[in-house]
C-alpha positions in Angstrom: 23.4 -17.5 12.1 22.8 -17.1 8.2 20.1 -19.1 6.7 20.0 -20.3 3.0 15.9 -20.2 3.1 15.1 -20.5 -0.6 18.3 -22.7 -1.7 17.4 -25.2 1.4 13.8 -25.0 0.3 14.8 -26.3 -3.2 16.9 -28.9 -2.1 14.6 -30.1 0.4 12.1 -30.4 -2.4 14.6 -31.9 -4.7 15.2 -34.6 -2.4 11.6 -35.4 -1.6 12.1 -34.3 2.3 8.7 -33.5 3.4 8.1 -30.0 4.5 5.7 -28.8 7.3 3.0 -26.8 5.5 2.8 -23.2 6.8 -0.1 -22.0 8.9 -3.0 -20.9 6.8 -6.8 -20.6 7.3 -8.7 -23.8 6.9 -10.2 -22.9 3.5 -7.1 -21.6 1.8 -5.1 -24.1 -0.3 -1.8 -25.0 1.4 -0.1 -23.9 -1.6 -2.1 -20.6 -2.3 -5.2 -20.0 -4.2 -4.8 -19.6 -8.0 -6.7 -16.8 -9.1 -5.9 -17.1 -13.0 -4.6 -19.7 -14.8 -5.7 -18.6 -18.4 -3.2 -19.2 -21.5 -0.1 -16.8 -21.8 1.1 -14.6 -19.2 -0.7 -12.9 -16.4 1.6 -10.5 -14.4 2.1 -7.4 -12.3 -0.8 -7.9 -9.9 -2.1 -5.2 -7.5 -4.4 -5.6 -4.7 -6.9 -3.9 -2.6 -9.3 -4.9 0.1 -12.9 -5.9 -0.6 -13.8 -4.6 3.0 -15.1 -8.2 4.1 -11.7 -9.7 4.8 -11.0 -10.6 1.3 -9.1 -8.9 -1.5 -9.6 -7.7 -5.1 -6.7 -8.5 -7.6 -6.0 -6.8 -10.5 -3.3 -7.7 -13.3 -2.1 -7.2 -16.7 -3.0 -10.1 -19.1 -2.1 -11.6 -22.4 -4.3 -14.4 -23.0 -5.5 -12.8 -26.1 -3.9 -10.9 -29.0 -3.1 -7.8 -26.9 -2.7 -6.9 -23.4 -5.8 -6.6 -21.2 -6.5 -5.6 -17.6 -8.4 -8.3 -15.8 -9.7 -8.6 -12.0 -11.0 -11.1 -9.8 -12.1 -11.5 -6.0 -10.8 -13.7 -3.2 -12.9 -13.8 -0.4 -11.7 -14.1 3.2 -12.4 -17.8 3.4 -9.9 -18.4 0.5 -12.4 -19.2 -2.2 -12.9 -17.4 -5.4 -16.1 -15.5 -5.3 -18.4 -17.5 -7.7 -20.2 -14.4 -8.8 -16.9 -13.4 -10.9 -16.0 -15.0 -14.0 -13.6 -17.9 -13.9 -10.0 -16.6 -14.4 -11.2 -13.1 -13.9 -13.2 -10.3 -15.3 -12.0 -8.4 -18.1 -12.0 -4.7 -17.6 -12.0 -4.0 -21.6 -14.2 -5.8 -24.0 -14.2 -3.8 -26.9 -11.8 -5.2 -29.6 -11.2 -1.7 -31.2 -9.7 -0.6 -27.8 -7.8 -3.9 -27.8 -6.4 -4.0 -31.1 -3.6 -1.2 -30.3 -0.2 -1.1 -31.8 1.4 1.0 -29.0 1.4 -1.6 -26.2 -2.0 -2.2 -25.1 -3.2 -2.0 -21.7 -0.5 -2.1 -19.1 0.5 -1.3 -15.5 -2.7 -1.3 -13.5 -3.2 0.1 -10.0 -6.2 -0.3 -7.9 -8.0 1.3 -5.0 -11.0 0.3 -2.9 -14.3 2.1 -3.8 -15.5 1.7 -0.1 -18.4 -0.5 -1.1 -16.5 -4.0 -1.8 -15.7 -3.0 -5.2 -12.6 -1.2 -6.6 -11.3 1.7 -9.2 -8.5 0.6 -11.4 -6.2 2.8 -13.5 -3.7 1.8 -16.2 -1.7 3.2 -18.9 -3.4 2.5 -22.6 -2.1 2.3 -25.9 -5.4 2.3 -27.9 -4.7 5.5 -29.6 -2.0 5.1 -32.4 1.5 6.2 -31.7 0.2 7.4 -27.8 -0.2 6.1 -24.4 -2.8 7.5 -22.4 -4.4 7.2 -18.8 -7.7 5.3 -18.3 -9.8 4.0 -15.5 -12.5 1.5 -14.8 -15.0 0.5 -12.0 -15.6 -2.9 -10.9 -18.4 -3.7 -8.8 -18.5 -6.2 -5.6 -20.6 -8.4 -7.7 -17.8 -8.7 -10.4 -19.7 -6.6 -13.1 -17.9 -3.7 -14.6 -20.1 -0.9 -13.4 -22.6 0.1 -16.3 -22.8 3.7 -15.3 -19.0 4.0 -16.7 -17.9 3.6 -20.4 -17.5 -0.1 -21.4 -13.8 0.1 -22.0 -12.9 2.5 -19.3 -13.0 6.4 -18.6 -10.3 8.2 -20.3 -8.7 10.5 -17.7 -6.2 11.8 -19.9 -6.0 11.5 -23.8 -4.0 14.8 -24.5 -1.0 14.4 -27.2 2.1 12.8 -25.7 3.2 10.1 -23.6 1.2 9.6 -20.3 2.4 6.5 -18.1 3.2 4.9 -14.9 0.2 5.8 -13.2 -0.5 5.6 -9.3 -3.7 5.8 -7.4 -5.4 6.8 -4.1 -8.9 7.0 -2.8 -10.5 10.4 -2.5 -12.5 8.9 0.5 -16.0 9.0 -1.4 -15.7 6.0 -3.6 -13.7 7.9 -6.4 -10.0 8.0 -7.2 -7.1 10.5 -7.7 -4.7 9.2 -10.3 -1.1 10.6 -10.9 1.3 10.0 -13.7 4.1 11.0 -15.7 3.3 13.2 -18.5 5.2 14.0 -21.8 2.7 16.4 -23.4 5.1 19.5 -23.1 7.6 19.9 -25.7 9.3 22.5 -23.3 9.5 21.2 -19.9 10.1 17.5 -20.8 8.3 15.0 -18.6 5.9 16.9 -16.0 3.7 15.3 -13.0 -0.2 15.5 -13.9 -3.0 14.3 -11.8 -6.6 13.6 -12.3 -9.7 13.0 -10.2 -12.6 10.6 -11.4 -15.8 10.3 -9.3 -17.6 7.1 -8.3 -20.3 7.9 -10.6 -17.5 7.3 -13.5 -17.4 11.2 -14.3 -14.4 12.8 -14.5 -14.6 15.6 -11.5 -15.7 18.8 -13.7 -14.1 21.3 -11.1 -10.7 19.8 -12.1 -8.9 20.8 -15.2 -9.7 18.4 -18.5 -6.6 16.2 -19.0 -5.6 16.7 -15.6 -3.9 19.2 -13.2 -0.1 20.0 -13.6 1.3 19.6 -10.2 5.1 20.3 -11.4 6.1 21.6 -15.0 9.5 22.8 -13.9 12.2 22.6 -16.6 14.0 19.1 -16.7 12.1 15.6 -16.4 10.0 14.6 -13.1 9.8 11.1 -12.7 8.1 8.1 -11.1 5.1 9.8 -8.8 3.7 8.2 -5.9 0.6 9.4 -4.1 -1.2 9.5 -0.8 -4.4 10.8 0.4 -4.3 14.3 2.3 -7.5 13.0 4.1 -9.7 15.7 2.9 -10.3 14.7 -0.7 -7.2 15.5 -2.0 -3.7 14.2 -2.3 -0.1 14.7 -1.8 2.2 13.5 -4.6 6.1 12.9 -4.7 8.4 12.2 -7.4 12.2 12.6 -8.2 13.4 15.6 -9.9 15.9 16.1 -12.3 16.2 20.1 -12.0 18.7 21.6 -12.3 20.6 19.1 -13.9 20.6 15.4 -14.7 23.7 14.7 -12.3 21.6 16.0 -9.2 18.2 14.4 -8.6 16.2 15.6 -5.7 13.0 14.6 -3.9 9.8 16.9 -4.3 6.0 17.0 -3.3 3.0 18.7 -4.3 -0.4 18.9 -2.8 -3.3 19.0 -5.0 -6.7 19.8 -3.1 -10.0 18.3 -3.6 -11.0 21.4 -5.9 -8.4 20.2 -8.4 -6.1 22.9 -7.8 -2.4 23.1 -6.6 -2.4 24.2 -2.7 -1.5 28.0 -2.9 0.1 27.3 0.3 2.8 25.1 -1.2 5.5 26.3 -3.7 4.8 26.3 -7.4 6.2 23.2 -8.7 6.6 21.4 -5.5 8.1 21.6 -2.0 11.8 20.4 -1.9 12.1 17.5 0.5 15.7 16.9 -0.1 18.4 18.9 -1.9 21.3 17.0 -0.8 24.1 16.2 -3.2 24.0 13.2 -5.4 20.9 11.3 -7.0 18.2 11.0 -4.6 15.7 8.4 -6.3 12.7 6.1 -6.2 10.6 8.0 -3.4 7.5 6.4 -1.8 4.7 7.9 0.3 2.4 7.4 3.1 -0.2 9.7 4.9 0.9 10.8 8.1 -2.8 11.0 9.3 -2.9 14.7 10.1 -3.1 15.8 6.3 0.5 15.7 5.6 2.7 12.8 4.5 5.9 10.8 5.0 8.3 10.2 2.2 11.2 8.0 2.1 13.6 7.4 -0.8 17.3 6.0 -1.6 19.8 8.5 -1.0 23.7 8.4 -2.1 24.7 11.7 -0.5 27.6 9.9 1.4 28.7 8.1 -1.7 26.8 4.9 -1.0 23.2 4.6 -1.1 21.2 4.7 2.1 17.6 5.3 3.1 16.3 8.6 4.2 12.8 10.1 5.2 11.3 13.2 5.6 7.9 14.7 6.8 5.9 17.2 4.9 3.0 19.1 7.0 -0.4 20.1 5.6 1.0 23.6 5.4 3.4 22.8 3.0 6.6 23.1 5.2 8.8 20.3 6.2 8.3 19.2 9.7 10.9 21.5 11.8 11.5 18.5 14.2 12.9 16.6 11.2 16.7 17.2 9.8 16.7 19.5 6.8 17.0 17.0 3.7 15.7 14.2 5.6 16.1 11.7 8.7 18.4 9.0 7.6 16.7 5.7 8.4 19.7 3.6 7.9 23.2 4.4 7.4 25.0 1.0 7.6 28.0 1.0 5.6 26.7 -0.8 2.6 24.0 -0.1 -0.2 20.5 -0.1 0.6 17.7 0.2 -1.9 14.3 0.1 -2.8 12.4 1.4 0.0 8.7 1.1 0.8 6.6 2.7 3.6 3.5 2.3 5.6 1.7 3.9 8.5 2.3 3.0 11.9 -1.1 4.4 12.9 0.4 7.1 14.9 1.6 9.7 12.4 4.9 8.1 12.1 5.7 5.3 9.5 7.6 2.0 9.1 10.0 1.7 6.2 11.4 -1.7 4.7 14.3 -1.8 2.1 16.7 -4.3 0.6 20.0 -4.1 2.4 23.6 -5.7 1.4 25.1 -5.8 4.4 25.1 -9.7 4.4 28.1 -10.1 2.3 26.6 -8.2 -0.9 23.4 -10.1 -0.6 20.1 -8.1 -0.5 18.0 -9.0 2.4 14.7 -7.2 3.7 15.1 -4.9 6.8 12.5 -2.5 8.3 12.7 0.2 10.7 10.3 2.6 12.5 10.5 6.3 12.4 8.2 8.3 14.6 6.1 11.4 13.9 8.9 13.5 15.6 11.3 12.5 12.9 13.2 10.3 15.6 14.0 6.7 14.8 12.4 4.5 17.2 14.9 3.9 19.9 13.3 0.4 20.7 14.2 -0.7 17.4 17.8 -1.9 16.4 20.0 0.6 15.0 20.0 0.5 11.2 16.9 -1.6 11.6 15.4 -5.1 11.9 16.5 -7.7 9.6 13.4 -9.6 8.4 15.8 -12.5 6.8 19.4 -12.9 6.5 19.7 -15.5 3.8 22.3 -16.1 1.3 20.2 -15.5 -1.7 19.1 -12.1 -3.2 16.0 -10.4 -2.4 14.8 -8.2 -5.2 11.1 -6.9 -4.6 9.0 -6.2 -1.6 5.7 -5.0 -0.4 4.5 -3.7 3.3 1.3 -3.0 4.9 0.3 -2.1 8.5 -0.6 -4.8 11.0 -3.2 -2.6 12.6 -1.3 -2.6 15.9 1.5 -0.1 15.3 3.7 -3.1 13.3 4.1 -4.1 9.8 3.6 -7.4 7.6 6.3 -7.1 4.7 6.3 -9.7 1.8 9.3 -10.0 -0.6 11.0 -11.9 -3.4 13.9 -14.0 -2.9 15.3 -16.4 -5.5 11.9 -16.9 -7.3 10.1 -17.7 -4.0 7.9 -15.2 -2.1 8.2 -14.9 1.7 6.4 -12.7 4.4 7.3 -11.9 7.8 5.7 -9.7 10.6 7.6 -7.2 12.6 5.6 -5.9 15.7 5.2 -2.3 17.0 8.2 -3.2 19.5 10.7 -3.9 16.7 10.4 -7.7 17.4 9.6 -10.1 15.1 6.6 -12.3 15.2 7.6 -15.4 16.8 5.1 -17.7 15.2 7.0 -16.9 11.9 9.8 -18.9 10.9 13.4 -17.6 11.2 13.9 -15.6 7.9 10.1 -15.5 7.0 7.5 -17.7 5.9 7.0 -19.1 2.4 3.8 -18.5 0.9 4.2 -21.1 -1.9 6.8 -23.6 -1.0 6.7 -25.1 -4.8 9.5 -25.0 -7.3 7.8 -22.4 -9.5 9.2 -18.8 -10.3 7.2 -16.5 -8.0 7.5 -12.6 -9.0 5.9 -9.2 -8.1 4.3 -9.8 -4.4 1.8 -7.2 -3.7 0.1 -6.9 0.0 -3.2 -5.7 1.1 -4.6 -5.4 4.8 -7.6 -7.2 5.2 -8.0 -7.3 9.3 -6.3 -6.9 12.4 -3.2 -8.8 12.0 -3.7 -10.3 8.8 -3.3 -9.6 4.9 -3.5 -11.1 1.5 -0.5 -11.5 -1.0 -0.9 -11.7 -4.5 2.0 -12.4 -6.9 2.5 -13.7 -10.6 3.6 -17.6 -10.6 5.3 -19.6 -13.5 3.9 -22.8 -12.4 2.9 -23.7 -16.0 6.3 -23.3 -17.6 6.6 -20.4 -19.8 3.6 -18.8 -18.9 2.8 -16.8 -15.5 -0.4 -17.1 -13.6 -1.8 -15.0 -10.6 -1.8 -16.7 -7.1 -2.9 -15.4 -3.5 -2.3 -16.5 -0.2 -3.4 -15.4 3.4 -0.8 -14.0 5.9 -1.9 -14.6 9.5 0.0 -13.3 12.5 0.2 -14.3 16.0 -2.5 -11.7 16.4 -4.9 -13.0 13.9 -4.6 -16.6 15.3 -4.7 -16.0 19.1 -7.7 -17.4 20.7 -10.1 -14.9 22.7 -8.0 -14.0 25.9 -9.6 -14.6 29.4 -11.2 -11.6 31.0 -8.5 -9.4 32.3 -7.8 -8.8 35.9 -9.1 -5.7 37.3 -5.7 -4.4 37.4 -5.4 -4.2 33.7 -6.6 -2.0 31.0 -9.3 -3.8 28.9 -10.8 -3.0 25.6 -14.1 -4.7 24.6 -15.2 -5.9 21.3 -17.3 -3.1 19.6 -20.9 -3.4 19.6 -22.7 -3.7 17.3 -20.3 -5.2 14.9 -20.9 -4.8 11.9 -22.4 -1.6 12.6 -24.8 0.4 10.2 -25.6 3.5 12.5 -24.0 4.2 15.8 -21.3 1.7 17.4 -20.4 1.7 21.0 -16.5 1.3 22.1 -15.9 0.2 25.7 -12.8 0.3 27.5 -11.9 0.2 31.4 -8.9 1.7 33.4 -7.8 0.5 36.8 -6.7 3.9 37.6 -6.6 7.5 35.7 -4.6 7.6 32.7 -3.9 9.6 29.6 -6.0 8.0 26.9 -6.1 8.3 23.0 -8.7 6.5 21.3 -9.0 6.8 17.3 -10.1 5.1 14.5 -8.0 4.3 11.5 -8.9 2.8 8.0 -7.0 -0.1 6.6 -4.3 2.2 5.0 -3.4 3.1 8.4 -4.8 6.6 8.1 -6.3 8.3 10.9 -10.2 8.7 10.5 -11.7 10.1 13.9 -10.4 11.0 17.2 -12.7 10.0 19.9 -10.7 10.4 23.0 -7.6 12.5 23.8 -6.8 13.5 27.4 -7.0 12.1 30.9 -9.7 9.9 31.7 -10.7 8.4 35.4 -10.5 5.1 36.5 -13.5 2.9 35.7 -15.6 1.8 32.7 -16.0 4.1 29.9 -18.7 3.7 26.7 -18.0 6.2 23.8 -20.3 6.2 21.1 -19.1 6.5 17.3 -21.4 7.8 14.6 -19.5 6.2 11.7 -18.4 9.7 10.6 -15.0 10.9 10.0 -13.3 13.9 11.4 -15.0 16.4 9.2 -18.2 15.0 9.9 -18.8 13.0 6.7 -20.0 9.4 6.8 -17.4 6.9 6.3 -17.7 4.4 3.4 -18.5 0.7 4.3 -15.8 -1.7 5.1 -13.1 -2.4 7.8 -11.7 -0.1 10.0 -9.8 -0.1 13.3 -10.3 1.3 17.0 -6.8 2.0 18.5 -6.8 2.5 22.3 -3.6 3.8 23.7 -3.1 4.1 27.6 -0.2 3.5 30.0 2.1 2.7 27.4 0.0 -0.2 26.0 -1.7 -0.3 22.5 -5.0 -2.2 22.0 -6.7 -2.6 18.8 -10.5 -3.8 18.1 -11.7 -4.4 14.2 -14.6 -2.5 13.3 -17.1 -3.5 10.2 -19.4 -0.8 9.0 -22.2 -1.3 6.6 -24.4 1.1 4.6 
């Protein structure tokens, strides 16, 4: 049965019918936490974890004459961090940097520094008739890092338009940023990237003003980025070569040394050369130094969602079809894909789907590392909502147990839903999703960050105050988060004990028990679903096992402080425990 969730909500509110509040942590306000209610518009929030169950949120802000970039921290309790300024910390304070004639500062993106703070990048119009890429580091204390320039570190100021940045962690507290770059008068718009260290220094081994990832003729557009797990990154984009009528999907690997991987083709690996205009790619790490990319694809005359896996070698995975695996081919339009890791080298993809009488609704599908669509999930995807109104944007993050949490905008409301690894919707969520703020305001641009096993924080821009938009956030808790501690399992069951000590500063012990000999995989994953360390892989005897982890990744490097997940797989079961690490 179809439901008109947002329409019903508006009718109920208008009639004064009481509505039961949605589940929330005790300290979080029923209708979300206001992060900034400053004058004029605050828009386009982006979030990252603070490593302690809370989030750091950044947005573009027009409370002054020109747009600026602001950020704040909301704690796991739902309270605003009192160390941060009310209504957020300005990342730029110099009037000369703000008094621009070319659009100010806009389109911020953010990534955790692994120590409770974050690195933010944005496009910046402080130089006349030009747009460049800048970044800034904000500490967990809410102070702009004094080691960085007061108004941000310039990552690229070469003549020409540099815009639409995206960002990923370098795994060592710094960040890699990629963008569209119009410096060339010959090859049109190209794709560049730059590495900024946590110290605020642009990596001296990388080229000044960025490394060229693709300078092929015709434009390259809207890059997205994922970590390669080794201090570099894999970047994807859609590409106008050879002509504007045939757009294709490409990817390129930049190493931690700031060079394009020589094993990959110059100007990128083609992931899809099918007929038609493939657009809007998005990417996630596969946990094995490669990546999975998904995109919108009209090769059959109507837009569907496809995906492809590119290996660390630069080759596409031979188990996947040439030109990509169809994630959904229902005979209606699918658009705006987003992707997250399943924690096992596969991915969960969400998109907006018009099969419901031409209204767009959010769907999701699981694609395995082998390139096979998970047979346990419905053919053509699991519907997260089937309302009579249009969904227009979405955000997705892993739930830490092989499933995903999805947020979307629907008729100016933000809703969330949780799909489990099995493809079943979380029964603790209402049919059609849970409203995060069931008030008659104008809610837009949701963005999620994972904050713990089974939980996330969503931020959005909210038009409660009339013409001006503010920034709000809300906790999203699933059945896994809210469940009480289970009783001791019977001896016939697999058990995974809580890690000890937790939080850990040096060594941590992971204990599990098997009722019989079994094939076991025990691995550590970060909040983005990337595999950090394999601890056990193989046949283990019956009994209790204690595995010590030294808080180092697969390459032997110390991991940054924060939240990680230990994932145990045995006899078809997946058990997950949260691990907090300190430095």
